[in-house]
C-alpha positions as CSV (number, residue, x, y, z in Angstrom):
1,M,-5.7,-24.8,-15.7
2,L,-2.5,-26.5,-16.8
3,T,-1.1,-23.1,-17.9
4,V,-1.7,-21.6,-14.5
5,K,0.0,-24.6,-12.8
6,I,3.0,-24.3,-15.1
7,R,3.3,-20.5,-14.5
8,S,3.0,-21.1,-10.7
9,L,5.6,-23.8,-10.8
10,I,8.0,-21.6,-12.8
11,A,7.5,-18.6,-10.5
12,G,7.9,-20.7,-7.4
13,A,11.0,-22.5,-8.7
14,I,12.7,-19.2,-9.5
15,L,11.8,-17.6,-6.2
16,I,12.8,-20.6,-4.1
17,L,15.8,-21.8,-6.1
18,F,17.4,-18.4,-6.5
19,N,16.2,-16.8,-3.2
20,T,19.6,-17.1,-1.5
21,S,21.2,-14.9,-4.2
22,I,18.6,-12.2,-4.3
23,F,20.2,-10.2,-1.5
24,A,23.8,-10.9,-2.5
25,A,25.8,-7.7,-3.0
26,E,28.3,-9.5,-5.4
27,A,27.8,-11.6,-8.4
28,V,27.3,-15.3,-7.9
29,N,28.1,-18.4,-10.0
30,I,25.5,-21.2,-9.8
31,T,25.4,-24.6,-11.5
32,Y,21.8,-25.8,-12.0
33,G,21.3,-29.5,-12.9
34,Y,18.1,-30.7,-14.4
35,H,16.4,-33.4,-16.5
36,P,15.4,-32.0,-19.9
37,Y,13.8,-35.3,-20.8
38,W,11.5,-35.6,-17.8
39,T,8.3,-33.5,-17.3
40,G,9.4,-32.6,-13.7
41,G,12.6,-31.1,-15.0
42,W,11.2,-28.9,-17.7
43,N,11.3,-25.9,-15.4
44,G,15.1,-26.0,-15.9
45,V,14.7,-25.8,-19.6
46,I,12.2,-23.0,-19.3
47,I,14.3,-21.0,-16.8
48,K,17.4,-21.5,-19.1
49,H,15.8,-20.5,-22.4
50,K,13.7,-17.6,-21.1
51,E,16.6,-16.4,-18.9
52,L,14.2,-16.0,-16.0
53,H,17.0,-16.2,-13.5
54,K,18.6,-12.9,-14.6
55,K,15.8,-10.9,-13.0
56,Y,16.6,-12.4,-9.5
57,L,20.4,-12.5,-9.5
58,P,22.9,-9.7,-8.9
59,P,24.4,-8.2,-12.1
60,G,27.4,-10.2,-13.4
61,S,26.1,-13.5,-12.0
62,T,26.2,-16.6,-14.1
63,V,24.2,-19.8,-14.1
64,K,25.6,-22.8,-15.8
65,F,22.8,-25.2,-16.8
66,E,23.7,-28.9,-16.9
67,A,21.4,-31.5,-18.4
68,H,21.6,-34.9,-16.7
69,L,20.0,-38.2,-17.7
70,T,19.4,-39.3,-14.1
71,G,19.4,-38.0,-10.6
72,P,22.4,-39.8,-9.0
73,P,25.0,-37.8,-10.9
74,M,23.3,-34.7,-9.7
75,V,23.4,-35.9,-6.1
76,N,27.2,-36.5,-6.5
77,A,27.7,-33.1,-7.9
78,L,25.7,-31.5,-5.1
79,L,27.7,-33.4,-2.4
80,A,30.9,-32.3,-4.1
81,D,29.8,-28.7,-4.2
82,K,30.1,-28.7,-8.0
83,M,26.4,-28.0,-8.4
84,Q,24.2,-25.7,-6.2
85,I,20.7,-26.6,-7.5
86,G,19.4,-29.8,-8.9
87,T,15.9,-30.7,-10.2
88,M,15.5,-34.4,-9.9
89,G,13.1,-37.1,-8.8
90,D,12.0,-38.0,-5.3
91,L,14.4,-40.8,-4.5
92,P,17.7,-39.1,-5.5
93,S,16.5,-36.0,-3.7
94,L,15.8,-37.9,-0.5
95,V,19.1,-39.7,-0.7
96,A,20.9,-36.4,-1.0
97,T,19.3,-35.0,2.1
98,T,20.6,-38.0,4.2
99,K,24.2,-37.0,3.6
100,R,24.3,-34.0,6.1
101,N,27.7,-35.0,7.3
102,I,29.0,-34.4,3.7
103,A,27.1,-31.4,2.6
104,D,24.2,-29.1,3.7
105,I,21.6,-30.1,1.1
106,R,18.1,-28.7,1.4
107,L,15.1,-30.2,-0.3
108,V,12.4,-28.0,-2.0
109,S,9.6,-30.1,-3.4
110,T,6.8,-29.6,-5.8
111,P,4.4,-32.5,-6.2
112,M,3.9,-33.7,-9.7
113,F,0.3,-34.8,-10.0
114,S,-2.9,-33.4,-11.3
115,S,-6.4,-33.5,-10.0
116,E,-7.3,-35.6,-13.0
117,G,-4.9,-38.3,-12.0
118,E,-2.7,-38.0,-15.0
């Protein structure tokens, strides 16, 4: 059951996070911030090491993966347009979306809970 959830999470993250680039005619450069030390951020580690993003981006595209200890530095990078995608906890994500006058930040969410309550 957990394996199915992980596969679904990875597939969904790839499709959602990189969907804006699927139809791009030219190569794109994306910076992806994630928490490699937090269970919710493992999708960044998996996408990076399995190179899953290459299937969905135009040829010649690059993805720079940046490991972060906390969410606030990722929020700052998103607001400054130094990062295009960030995998972080709920509070930094919500704070980022309140800054619409600074940057157009969209929130994509995947709940992190199990039916067993773990």
